[in-house]
N, CA, C and O atoms as a Tinker XYZ file with bonds, in Angstrom:
   472  protein
     1  N     -6.119000   23.628000    0.388000    73     2
     2  CA    -6.845000   21.951000    0.139000    64     1     3
     3  C     -6.383000   20.479000    0.598000    63     2     4     5
     4  O     -5.376000   19.997000    0.081000    81     3
     5  N     -6.944000   19.925000    1.344000    73     3     6
     6  CA    -6.529000   18.253000    2.494000    64     5     7
     7  C     -5.702000   17.375000    1.537000    63     6     8     9
     8  O     -5.761000   17.678000    0.345000    81     7
     9  N     -5.155000   16.622000    1.798000    73     7    10
    10  CA    -4.336000   15.580000    0.540000    64     9    11
    11  C     -5.655000   14.774000    0.752000    63    10    12    13
    12  O     -6.610000   14.794000    1.527000    81    11
    13  N     -5.195000   13.995000   -0.411000    73    11    14
    14  CA    -6.423000   12.454000   -0.556000    64    13    15
    15  C     -5.818000   11.511000    0.398000    63    14    16    17
    16  O     -4.715000   11.196000    0.847000    81    15
    17  N     -7.607000   11.079000    0.535000    73    15    18
    18  CA    -7.211000    9.419000    1.576000    64    17    19
    19  C     -6.371000    8.602000    1.073000    63    18    20    21
    20  O     -6.807000    8.489000   -0.073000    81    19
    21  N     -5.330000    7.858000    1.151000    73    19    22
    22  CA    -4.594000    7.041000    0.533000    64    21    23
    23  C     -5.362000    6.288000    0.841000    63    22    24    25
    24  O     -6.039000    6.535000    1.839000    81    23
    25  N     -5.603000    4.837000   -0.028000    73    23    26
    26  CA    -5.989000    3.653000   -0.188000    64    25    27
    27  C     -4.868000    2.501000   -0.629000    63    26    28    29
    28  O     -4.463000    2.259000   -1.766000    81    27
    29  N     -4.510000    1.889000    0.585000    73    27    30
    30  CA    -3.545000    0.483000    0.427000    64    29    31
    31  C     -3.871000   -0.459000   -0.794000    63    30    32    33
    32  O     -3.797000   -1.599000   -0.334000    81    31
    33  N     -4.088000   -0.505000   -1.683000    73    31    34
    34  CA    -5.292000   -1.200000   -2.098000    64    33    35
    35  C     -4.252000   -2.524000   -2.976000    63    34    36    37
    36  O     -3.036000   -2.592000   -3.157000    81    35
    37  N     -5.291000   -3.367000   -3.334000    73    35    38
    38  CA    -5.217000   -4.931000   -3.858000    64    37    39
    39  C     -6.657000   -4.802000   -4.573000    63    38    40    41
    40  O     -7.721000   -4.671000   -3.969000    81    39
    41  N     -6.460000   -4.875000   -6.259000    73    39    42
    42  CA    -7.976000   -4.928000   -6.690000    64    41    43
    43  C     -8.430000   -6.123000   -6.912000    63    42    44    45
    44  O     -9.522000   -6.288000   -7.455000    81    43
    45  N     -7.720000   -7.048000   -6.555000    73    43    46
    46  CA    -8.431000   -8.599000   -6.613000    64    45    47
    47  C     -9.047000   -8.528000   -5.341000    63    46    48    49
    48  O     -9.916000   -9.394000   -5.442000    81    47
    49  N     -9.154000   -8.008000   -4.124000    73    47    50
    50  CA    -9.298000   -8.160000   -2.882000    64    49    51
    51  C    -10.594000   -7.185000   -2.573000    63    50    52    53
    52  O    -10.794000   -5.976000   -2.460000    81    51
    53  N    -11.525000   -8.669000   -2.488000    73    51    54
    54  CA   -12.861000   -7.992000   -2.125000    64    53    55
    55  C    -13.131000   -6.627000   -1.202000    63    54    56    57
    56  O    -13.791000   -5.621000   -1.460000    81    55
    57  N    -12.524000   -6.915000   -0.277000    73    55    58
    58  CA   -12.467000   -6.296000    0.660000    64    57    59
    59  C    -12.240000   -4.519000    0.635000    63    58    60    61
    60  O    -12.874000   -3.554000    1.062000    81    59
    61  N    -11.222000   -4.688000    0.032000    73    59    62
    62  CA   -10.778000   -3.541000   -0.608000    64    61    63
    63  C    -11.453000   -2.565000   -1.552000    63    62    64    65
    64  O    -11.370000   -1.337000   -1.528000    81    63
    65  N    -12.130000   -3.328000   -2.380000    73    63    66
    66  CA   -12.708000   -2.726000   -3.540000    64    65    67
    67  C    -14.101000   -2.723000   -3.236000    63    66    68    69
    68  O    -14.971000   -2.761000   -4.107000    81    67
    69  N    -14.337000   -2.675000   -1.933000    73    67    70
    70  CA   -15.488000   -2.337000   -0.844000    64    69    71
    71  C    -15.257000   -0.934000   -0.264000    63    70    72    73
    72  O    -16.080000   -0.024000   -0.167000    81    71
    73  N    -13.822000   -0.950000    0.142000    73    71    74
    74  CA   -13.857000    0.396000    0.987000    64    73    75
    75  C    -13.252000    1.144000   -0.067000    63    74    76    77
    76  O    -12.901000    2.260000    0.319000    81    75
    77  N    -13.036000    0.931000   -1.144000    73    75    78
    78  CA   -12.916000    1.979000   -2.528000    64    77    79
    79  C    -14.232000    2.372000   -2.733000    63    78    80    81
    80  O    -14.230000    3.576000   -2.993000    81    79
    81  N    -15.486000    1.858000   -2.735000    73    79    82
    82  CA   -16.758000    2.032000   -2.694000    64    81    83
    83  C    -17.642000    2.726000   -1.893000    63    82    84    85
    84  O    -18.747000    3.205000   -2.147000    81    83
    85  N    -16.909000    2.703000   -0.778000    73    83    86
    86  CA   -17.550000    3.644000    0.625000    64    85    87
    87  C    -16.585000    4.996000    0.577000    63    86    88    89
    88  O    -17.160000    6.084000    0.606000    81    87
    89  N    -15.014000    4.957000    0.499000    73    87    90
    90  CA   -14.378000    6.043000    0.243000    64    89    91
    91  C    -15.457000    7.014000   -0.853000    63    90    92    93
    92  O    -15.886000    8.111000   -0.495000    81    91
    93  N    -15.818000    6.338000   -2.338000    73    91    94
    94  CA   -16.505000    6.915000   -3.391000    64    93    95
    95  C    -17.744000    7.569000   -2.676000    63    94    96    97
    96  O    -17.923000    8.786000   -2.723000    81    95
    97  N    -18.592000    6.716000   -2.010000    73    95    98
    98  CA   -19.588000    6.856000   -1.566000    64    97    99
    99  C    -19.918000    8.239000   -0.812000    63    98   100   101
   100  O    -20.928000    8.944000   -0.812000    81    99
   101  N    -18.430000    8.373000   -0.048000    73    99   102
   102  CA   -18.318000    9.912000    0.829000    64   101   103
   103  C    -18.232000   11.004000   -0.050000    63   102   104   105
   104  O    -18.707000   12.122000    0.150000    81   103
   105  N    -17.590000   10.619000   -1.052000    73   103   106
   106  CA   -16.970000   11.531000   -2.456000    64   105   107
   107  C    -15.814000   12.470000   -1.796000    63   106   108   109
   108  O    -15.710000   13.697000   -1.778000    81   107
   109  N    -14.762000   11.170000   -1.118000    73   107   110
   110  CA   -13.295000   11.610000   -0.697000    64   109   111
   111  C    -12.283000   11.795000   -1.876000    63   110   112   113
   112  O    -12.685000   10.794000   -2.470000    81   111
   113  N    -11.522000   12.158000   -2.504000    73   111   114
   114  CA   -10.540000   12.527000   -3.079000    64   113   115
   115  C     -9.441000   11.195000   -2.504000    63   114   116   117
   116  O     -8.855000   11.367000   -1.435000    81   115
   117  N     -9.239000    9.957000   -3.261000    73   115   118
   118  CA    -8.412000    8.625000   -2.904000    64   117   119
   119  C     -7.496000    9.092000   -3.973000    63   118   120   121
   120  O     -7.725000    9.807000   -4.949000    81   119
   121  N     -6.135000    8.382000   -3.459000    73   119   122
   122  CA    -4.965000    8.064000   -4.262000    64   121   123
   123  C     -4.813000    6.487000   -3.953000    63   122   124   125
   124  O     -4.698000    5.990000   -2.833000    81   123
   125  N     -4.830000    6.044000   -4.759000    73   123   126
   126  CA    -4.700000    4.818000   -4.670000    64   125   127
   127  C     -3.320000    4.000000   -4.842000    63   126   128   129
   128  O     -2.544000    4.043000   -5.797000    81   127
   129  N     -3.218000    3.194000   -3.578000    73   127   130
   130  CA    -1.037000    2.723000   -3.750000    64   129   131
   131  C     -1.598000    1.467000   -3.914000    63   130   132   133
   132  O     -2.469000    1.023000   -3.166000    81   131
   133  N     -1.235000    1.006000   -4.656000    73   131   134
   134  CA    -0.894000   -0.439000   -5.816000    64   133   135
   135  C      0.303000   -0.990000   -4.654000    63   134   136   137
   136  O      1.282000   -0.971000   -5.400000    81   135
   137  N      0.725000   -1.362000   -3.601000    73   135   138
   138  CA     1.680000   -1.733000   -2.842000    64   137   139
   139  C      2.285000   -3.305000   -3.398000    63   138   140   141
   140  O      3.355000   -3.758000   -2.994000    81   139
   141  N      1.729000   -3.751000   -4.016000    73   139   142
   142  CA     2.417000   -4.969000   -4.498000    64   141   143
   143  C      3.112000   -4.465000   -6.012000    63   142   144   145
   144  O      4.068000   -5.078000   -6.487000    81   143
   145  N      2.636000   -3.538000   -6.539000    73   143   146
   146  CA     3.230000   -3.145000   -8.013000    64   145   147
   147  C      4.519000   -2.325000   -7.478000    63   146   148   149
   148  O      5.583000   -2.528000   -8.063000    81   147
   149  N      4.485000   -1.376000   -6.357000    73   147   150
   150  CA     5.347000   -0.794000   -5.960000    64   149   151
   151  C      5.556000   -0.997000   -4.255000    63   150   152   153
   152  O      4.999000   -0.326000   -3.385000    81   151
   153  N      6.354000   -1.925000   -4.087000    73   151   154
   154  CA     6.783000   -2.376000   -2.692000    64   153   155
   155  C      6.787000   -0.990000   -1.844000    63   154   156   157
   156  O      7.113000    0.120000   -2.266000    81   155
   157  N      6.329000   -1.346000   -0.506000    73   155   158
   158  CA     6.796000   -0.095000    0.663000    64   157   159
   159  C      7.854000   -0.408000    1.091000    63   158   160   161
   160  O      8.356000   -1.531000    1.122000    81   159
   161  N      8.447000    1.013000    1.614000    73   159   162
   162  CA     9.956000    0.959000    1.652000    64   161   163
   163  C     10.307000    0.958000    3.434000    63   162   164   165
   164  O      9.276000    0.527000    3.949000    81   163
   165  N     10.830000    1.114000    3.994000    73   163   166
   166  CA    10.911000    0.509000    5.589000    64   165   167
   167  C     10.208000    1.800000    6.365000    63   166   168   169
   168  O      9.445000    1.797000    7.330000    81   167
   169  N     10.803000    3.021000    5.506000    73   167   170
   170  CA    10.270000    4.225000    5.721000    64   169   171
   171  C      8.681000    4.649000    6.021000    63   170   172   173
   172  O      8.175000    5.266000    6.958000    81   171
   173  N      8.146000    4.078000    4.876000    73   171   174
   174  CA     6.458000    4.253000    4.842000    64   173   175
   175  C      6.293000    3.340000    5.620000    63   174   176   177
   176  O      5.295000    3.560000    6.307000    81   175
   177  N      7.037000    1.917000    5.989000    73   175   178
   178  CA     6.052000    1.197000    6.781000    64   177   179
   179  C      6.328000    1.560000    8.347000    63   178   180   181
   180  O      5.638000    1.094000    9.254000    81   179
   181  N      7.320000    2.365000    8.531000    73   179   182
   182  CA     7.226000    2.972000    9.821000    64   181   183
   183  C      6.550000    4.101000   10.126000    63   182   184   185
   184  O      6.352000    4.582000   11.242000    81   183
   185  N      6.226000    4.473000    9.123000    73   183   186
   186  CA     5.298000    5.872000    8.966000    64   185   187
   187  C      4.032000    4.736000    9.480000    63   186   188   189
   188  O      3.590000    4.665000   10.627000    81   187
   189  N      3.645000    3.982000    8.429000    73   187   190
   190  CA     2.077000    3.582000    8.087000    64   189   191
   191  C      1.792000    3.218000    9.721000    63   190   192   193
   192  O      0.738000    3.623000   10.212000    81   191
   193  N      2.969000    2.269000   10.745000    73   191   194
   194  CA     2.827000    1.851000   11.536000    64   193   195
   195  C      2.541000    2.596000   12.776000    63   194   196   197
   196  O      1.807000    2.187000   13.676000    81   195
   197  N      3.376000    4.079000   12.752000    73   195   198
   198  CA     2.803000    5.671000   13.782000    64   197   199
   199  C      1.564000    5.697000   13.183000    63   198   200   201
   200  O      0.765000    5.609000   14.115000    81   199
   201  N      0.932000    5.773000   12.094000    73   199   202
   202  CA    -0.249000    6.016000   11.763000    64   201   203
   203  C     -1.731000    5.192000   12.244000    63   202   204   205
   204  O     -2.932000    5.454000   12.300000    81   203
   205  N     -0.898000    4.143000   12.515000    73   203   206
   206  CA    -1.957000    2.862000   12.671000    64   205   207
   207  C     -1.930000    2.665000   14.144000    63   206   208   209
   208  O     -2.691000    1.930000   14.774000    81   207
   209  N     -0.619000    3.671000   14.801000    73   207   210
   210  CA    -0.738000    3.448000   16.315000    64   209   211
   211  C     -0.526000    1.826000   16.831000    63   210   212   213
   212  O     -1.057000    1.388000   17.851000    81   211
   213  N      0.357000    1.022000   15.919000    73   211   214
   214  CA     0.778000   -0.547000   16.165000    64   213   215
   215  C      2.227000   -0.124000   16.672000    63   214   216   217
   216  O      2.551000    1.061000   16.601000    81   215
   217  N      3.296000   -1.286000   17.293000    73   215   218
   218  CA     4.401000   -1.442000   17.743000    64   217   219
   219  C      5.042000   -2.389000   16.957000    63   218   220   221
   220  O      6.180000   -2.286000   16.499000    81   219
   221  N      4.019000   -3.620000   16.773000    73   219   222
   222  CA     4.242000   -4.954000   16.195000    64   221   223
   223  C      4.163000   -4.738000   14.433000    63   222   224   225
   224  O      3.318000   -3.907000   14.099000    81   223
   225  N      4.649000   -5.143000   13.721000    73   223   226
   226  CA     4.806000   -5.418000   12.637000    64   225   227
   227  C      3.520000   -6.490000   12.101000    63   226   228   229
   228  O      2.944000   -6.357000   11.021000    81   227
   229  N      3.266000   -7.416000   12.972000    73   227   230
   230  CA     2.475000   -8.373000   12.601000    64   229   231
   231  C      1.059000   -7.670000   12.548000    63   230   232   233
   232  O      0.308000   -7.771000   11.579000    81   231
   233  N      0.740000   -6.865000   13.823000    73   231   234
   234  CA    -0.411000   -6.165000   13.361000    64   233   235
   235  C     -1.227000   -5.907000   12.030000    63   234   236   237
   236  O     -2.431000   -5.804000   11.798000    81   235
   237  N     -0.042000   -5.842000   11.220000    73   235   238
   238  CA    -0.263000   -4.889000    9.563000    64   237   239
   239  C     -0.051000   -5.840000    8.806000    63   238   240   241
   240  O      0.292000   -5.547000    7.661000    81   239
   241  N     -0.171000   -7.225000    9.154000    73   239   242
   242  CA     0.173000   -8.587000    8.343000    64   241   243
   243  C     -0.500000   -9.829000    7.998000    63   242   244   245
   244  O     -1.546000  -10.222000    8.517000    81   243
   245  N     -0.008000  -10.269000    7.325000    73   243   246
   246  CA    -1.350000  -11.122000    6.874000    64   245   247
   247  C     -0.749000  -13.159000    7.138000    63   246   248   249
   248  O     -0.697000  -14.086000    6.330000    81   247
   249  N     -0.484000  -13.097000    8.315000    73   247   250
   250  CA    -0.021000  -14.404000    8.903000    64   249   251
   251  C     -0.409000  -15.677000    8.004000    63   250   252   253
   252  O      0.478000  -16.515000    7.844000    81   251
   253  N     -1.410000  -15.849000    7.525000    73   251   254
   254  CA    -1.748000  -16.718000    6.642000    64   253   255
   255  C     -1.414000  -16.989000    5.047000    63   254   256   257
   256  O     -1.605000  -17.927000    4.273000    81   255
   257  N     -0.970000  -16.017000    4.983000    73   255   258
   258  CA     0.132000  -15.883000    3.665000    64   257   259
   259  C      0.752000  -17.007000    3.607000    63   258   260   261
   260  O      1.212000  -17.397000    4.680000    81   259
   261  N      0.984000  -17.922000    2.330000    73   259   262
   262  CA     1.994000  -19.155000    2.421000    64   261   263
   263  C      3.294000  -18.086000    2.590000    63   262   264   265
   264  O      4.108000  -18.905000    3.017000    81   263
   265  N      3.823000  -17.179000    2.557000    73   263   266
   266  CA     5.295000  -16.470000    2.458000    64   265   267
   267  C      5.630000  -16.701000    3.772000    63   266   268   269
   268  O      6.717000  -17.234000    3.993000    81   267
   269  N      4.781000  -16.351000    4.852000    73   267   270
   270  CA     4.619000  -15.890000    6.248000    64   269   271
   271  C      5.254000  -17.457000    6.618000    63   270   272   273
   272  O      6.272000  -17.266000    7.283000    81   271
   273  N      5.084000  -18.520000    6.479000    73   271   274
   274  CA     5.433000  -19.524000    6.804000    64   273   275
   275  C      6.392000  -20.338000    6.016000    63   274   276   277
   276  O      6.818000  -21.452000    6.321000    81   275
   277  N      6.654000  -19.692000    5.046000    73   275   278
   278  CA     7.818000  -20.170000    4.513000    64   277   279
   279  C      8.976000  -19.322000    4.737000    63   278   280   281
   280  O     10.085000  -19.773000    4.451000    81   279
   281  N      8.866000  -18.239000    5.176000    73   279   282
   282  CA    10.030000  -17.109000    5.743000    64   281   283
   283  C     10.367000  -17.338000    7.355000    63   282   284   285
   284  O     11.287000  -16.764000    7.939000    81   283
   285  N      9.557000  -18.175000    7.893000    73   283   286
   286  CA     9.384000  -18.400000    8.930000    64   285   287
   287  C      9.542000  -17.260000    9.952000    63   286   288   289
   288  O     10.531000  -17.066000   10.659000    81   287
   289  N      8.391000  -16.527000    9.916000    73   287   290
   290  CA     8.005000  -15.277000   10.480000    64   289   291
   291  C      7.530000  -15.118000   11.610000    63   290   292   293
   292  O      7.358000  -14.012000   12.123000    81   291
   293  N      7.170000  -16.555000   12.309000    73   291   294
   294  CA     6.308000  -16.527000   13.834000    64   293   295
   295  C      7.693000  -15.928000   14.626000    63   294   296   297
   296  O      7.577000  -14.892000   15.281000    81   295
   297  N      8.507000  -16.357000   14.572000    73   295   298
   298  CA     9.508000  -15.508000   15.795000    64   297   299
   299  C     10.702000  -14.775000   15.101000    63   298   300   301
   300  O     11.903000  -14.979000   15.279000    81   299
   301  N     10.019000  -13.758000   14.162000    73   299   302
   302  CA    10.991000  -13.094000   13.424000    64   301   303
   303  C     11.432000  -12.018000   14.182000    63   302   304   305
   304  O     10.679000  -12.256000   15.126000    81   303
   305  N     12.008000  -11.072000   14.527000    73   303   306
   306  CA    12.149000   -9.806000   15.157000    64   305   307
   307  C     11.526000   -8.592000   13.987000    63   306   308   309
   308  O     11.397000   -8.588000   12.762000    81   307
   309  N     11.274000   -7.741000   14.938000    73   307   310
   310  CA    10.694000   -6.444000   14.121000    64   309   311
   311  C     11.042000   -6.070000   12.712000    63   310   312   313
   312  O     10.319000   -5.847000   11.740000    81   311
   313  N     12.466000   -6.061000   12.876000    73   311   314
   314  CA    13.237000   -5.525000   11.515000    64   313   315
   315  C     12.845000   -6.571000   10.583000    63   314   316   317
   316  O     12.011000   -6.272000    9.728000    81   315
   317  N     13.371000   -7.881000   10.617000    73   315   318
   318  CA    13.274000   -8.973000    9.624000    64   317   319
   319  C     11.493000   -9.118000    9.056000    63   318   320   321
   320  O     11.220000   -9.499000    7.918000    81   319
   321  N     10.651000   -8.814000    9.877000    73   319   322
   322  CA     8.940000   -8.581000    9.536000    64   321   323
   323  C      9.435000   -7.149000    8.389000    63   322   324   325
   324  O      9.629000   -7.270000    7.180000    81   323
   325  N      9.528000   -6.101000    9.040000    73   323   326
   326  CA     9.663000   -5.280000    7.877000    64   325   327
   327  C      9.981000   -5.387000    6.760000    63   326   328   329
   328  O      9.381000   -5.096000    5.725000    81   327
   329  N     11.487000   -6.050000    7.033000    73   327   330
   330  CA    11.800000   -6.433000    5.422000    64   329   331
   331  C     11.466000   -7.311000    4.993000    63   330   332   333
   332  O     11.721000   -7.483000    3.801000    81   331
   333  N     10.795000   -8.232000    5.655000    73   331   334
   334  CA     9.840000   -9.166000    4.361000    64   333   335
   335  C      8.787000   -8.443000    3.802000    63   334   336   337
   336  O      8.491000   -8.547000    2.611000    81   335
   337  N      8.077000   -7.556000    4.758000    73   335   338
   338  CA     6.899000   -6.998000    3.725000    64   337   339
   339  C      7.724000   -6.131000    2.102000    63   338   340   341
   340  O      7.570000   -6.359000    0.902000    81   339
   341  N      8.566000   -5.140000    2.843000    73   339   342
   342  CA     9.583000   -4.715000    1.564000    64   341   343
   343  C      9.389000   -5.534000    0.508000    63   342   344   345
   344  O      8.769000   -5.199000   -0.501000    81   343
   345  N     10.040000   -6.924000    0.741000    73   343   346
   346  CA    10.816000   -7.682000   -0.402000    64   345   347
   347  C      9.201000   -8.728000   -0.605000    63   346   348   349
   348  O      9.052000   -9.060000   -1.781000    81   347
   349  N      8.584000   -9.007000   -0.086000    73   347   350
   350  CA     7.020000   -9.559000   -0.144000    64   349   351
   351  C      5.755000   -9.428000    0.189000    63   350   352   353
   352  O      4.963000  -10.122000    0.826000    81   351
   353  N      5.667000   -7.692000   -0.741000    73   351   354
   354  CA     4.296000   -7.326000   -0.206000    64   353   355
   355  C      2.996000   -7.524000    0.281000    63   354   356   357
   356  O      2.238000   -6.803000    0.929000    81   355
   357  N      2.889000   -8.855000   -0.252000    73   355   358
   358  CA     1.827000   -9.700000   -0.077000    64   357   359
   359  C      1.552000   -9.938000    1.169000    63   358   360   361
   360  O      0.412000  -10.246000    1.514000    81   359
   361  N      2.541000   -9.832000    2.004000    73   359   362
   362  CA     2.449000   -9.858000    3.666000    64   361   363
   363  C      1.751000   -8.797000    4.121000    63   362   364   365
   364  O      1.329000   -9.143000    5.224000    81   363
   365  N      1.269000   -7.312000    3.806000    73   363   366
   366  CA     0.920000   -6.640000    4.267000    64   365   367
   367  C     -0.804000   -6.773000    3.885000    63   366   368   369
   368  O     -1.358000   -6.774000    2.785000    81   367
   369  N     -1.469000   -6.899000    5.510000    73   367   370
   370  CA    -2.662000   -6.517000    5.452000    64   369   371
   371  C     -3.197000   -5.810000    4.531000    63   370   372   373
   372  O     -2.500000   -4.844000    4.219000    81   371
   373  N     -4.316000   -5.927000    3.882000    73   371   374
   374  CA    -5.279000   -4.911000    3.355000    64   373   375
   375  C     -6.978000   -5.149000    3.736000    63   374   376   377
   376  O     -7.640000   -6.070000    4.216000    81   375
   377  N     -7.256000   -3.753000    3.226000    73   375   378
   378  CA    -6.833000   -2.701000    2.815000    64   377   379
   379  C     -6.170000   -1.662000    4.134000    63   378   380   381
   380  O     -6.364000   -1.899000    5.327000    81   379
   381  N     -5.650000   -0.905000    3.791000    73   379   382
   382  CA    -5.383000    0.150000    5.230000    64   381   383
   383  C     -5.319000    1.260000    3.810000    63   382   384   385
   384  O     -4.852000    1.282000    2.672000    81   383
   385  N     -6.355000    2.372000    5.012000    73   383   386
   386  CA    -6.831000    3.487000    4.771000    64   385   387
   387  C     -6.054000    4.546000    5.337000    63   386   388   389
   388  O     -6.267000    4.773000    6.529000    81   387
   389  N     -5.173000    5.268000    4.729000    73   387   390
   390  CA    -4.850000    6.914000    5.439000    64   389   391
   391  C     -5.133000    8.122000    5.305000    63   390   392   393
   392  O     -5.046000    8.595000    4.171000    81   391
   393  N     -5.531000    8.932000    6.362000    73   391   394
   394  CA    -6.515000   10.324000    6.246000    64   393   395
   395  C     -5.706000   11.126000    7.040000    63   394   396   397
   396  O     -5.798000   11.061000    8.266000    81   395
   397  N     -4.745000   12.049000    6.363000    73   395   398
   398  CA    -4.470000   12.592000    7.795000    64   397   399
   399  C     -3.093000   11.982000    8.107000    63   398   400   401
   400  O     -2.243000   11.627000    7.290000    81   399
   401  N     -3.047000   11.936000    9.286000    73   399   402
   402  CA    -1.729000   11.375000   10.349000    64   401   403
   403  C     -2.560000    9.951000   10.685000    63   402   404   405
   404  O     -1.935000    9.016000   11.186000    81   403
   405  N     -3.718000    9.849000   10.446000    73   403   406
   406  CA    -4.451000    8.470000   11.188000    64   405   407
   407  C     -4.504000    7.582000   10.036000    63   406   408   409
   408  O     -4.725000    7.924000    8.874000    81   407
   409  N     -4.275000    6.396000   10.476000    73   407   410
   410  CA    -4.839000    5.209000    9.618000    64   409   411
   411  C     -5.462000    4.311000   10.242000    63   410   412   413
   412  O     -5.301000    4.438000   11.456000    81   411
   413  N     -6.542000    2.873000    9.766000    73   411   414
   414  CA    -7.221000    2.077000    9.846000    64   413   415
   415  C     -7.076000    0.832000    8.812000    63   414   416   417
   416  O     -7.023000    1.029000    7.598000    81   415
   417  N     -7.021000   -0.346000    9.334000    73   415   418
   418  CA    -6.954000   -1.774000    8.689000    64   417   419
   419  C     -8.438000   -1.894000    8.460000    63   418   420   421
   420  O     -9.076000   -2.274000    9.442000    81   419
   421  N     -9.181000   -1.619000    7.248000    73   419   422
   422  CA   -10.482000   -1.573000    7.188000    64   421   423
   423  C    -10.874000   -2.854000    6.928000    63   422   424   425
   424  O    -11.350000   -3.145000    5.831000    81   423
   425  N    -10.685000   -3.935000    8.103000    73   423   426
   426  CA   -11.355000   -5.086000    7.951000    64   425   427
   427  C    -12.091000   -5.034000    9.338000    63   426   428   429
   428  O    -11.571000   -4.818000   10.433000    81   427
   429  N    -13.198000   -5.239000    9.102000    73   427   430
   430  CA   -14.218000   -4.952000    7.820000    64   429   431
   431  C    -14.378000   -3.592000    7.005000    63   430   432   433
   432  O    -14.212000   -2.600000    7.714000    81   431
   433  N    -14.636000   -3.360000    5.806000    73   431   434
   434  CA   -14.747000   -2.039000    5.395000    64   433   435
   435  C    -15.155000   -1.086000    6.407000    63   434   436   437
   436  O    -14.543000   -0.040000    6.627000    81   435
   437  N    -16.126000   -1.436000    6.979000    73   435   438
   438  CA   -16.782000   -0.076000    8.354000    64   437   439
   439  C    -15.658000    0.378000    9.015000    63   438   440   441
   440  O    -15.376000    1.507000    9.418000    81   439
   441  N    -15.061000   -0.661000    9.065000    73   439   442
   442  CA   -13.910000    0.060000   10.281000    64   441   443
   443  C    -13.402000    1.667000    9.846000    63   442   444   445
   444  O    -12.839000    2.519000   10.533000    81   443
   445  N    -13.826000    1.694000    8.495000    73   443   446
   446  CA   -13.064000    3.301000    7.981000    64   445   447
   447  C    -13.999000    4.314000    8.393000    63   446   448   449
   448  O    -13.665000    5.465000    8.114000    81   447
   449  N    -14.757000    4.202000    8.808000    73   447   450
   450  CA   -15.969000    5.317000   10.082000    64   449   451
   451  C    -15.079000    5.503000   10.973000    63   450   452   453
   452  O    -15.153000    6.656000   11.397000    81   451
   453  N    -14.182000    4.841000   11.510000    73   451   454
   454  CA   -13.298000    5.349000   12.553000    64   453   455
   455  C    -12.168000    6.648000   12.329000    63   454   456   457
   456  O    -11.556000    7.407000   13.081000    81   455
   457  N    -12.270000    6.440000   10.868000    73   455   458
   458  CA   -11.254000    7.686000   10.832000    64   457   459
   459  C    -12.076000    9.305000   10.019000    63   458   460   461
   460  O    -11.628000   10.369000    9.592000    81   459
   461  N    -13.411000    8.704000   10.143000    73   459   462
   462  CA   -13.799000   10.302000   10.044000    64   461   463
   463  C    -15.168000   10.736000   11.342000    63   462   464   465
   464  O    -16.155000   11.471000   11.311000    81   463
   465  N    -14.389000    9.590000   12.655000    73   463   466
   466  CA   -15.031000   10.275000   13.960000    64   465   467
   467  C    -14.078000   11.339000   14.333000    63   466   468   469
   468  O    -12.933000   11.117000   13.940000    81   467
   469  N    -14.253000   12.457000   15.000000    73   467   470
   470  CA   -13.284000   12.908000   15.623000    64   469   471
   471  C    -12.967000   12.454000   16.915000    63   470   472
   472  O    -11.997000   12.920000   17.512000    81   471
């Protein structure tokens, strides 16, 4: 049996809810990860970046969040950015969907299809 598809989820986010609905329509087993209630570790973020195929944490961050400016992250190092996400998980872009060893930021939710193409 394969592992369930992980959905890094914020229930107040309309894009996250739409992505969840798309996964349910596909009858995919889903593991919801409430990353704000249980912030990700640095190890989890490193793994997530590998799955997303990115090197710069900014590619999975929400730069318009107030915390981004308040913490002066525009010129921050990779390590400082990852530390900021672990302490301020609101900075993590959503929704992120992980299936196997690949992930996408499902903005728009239709990007989810990339995970189901060979």
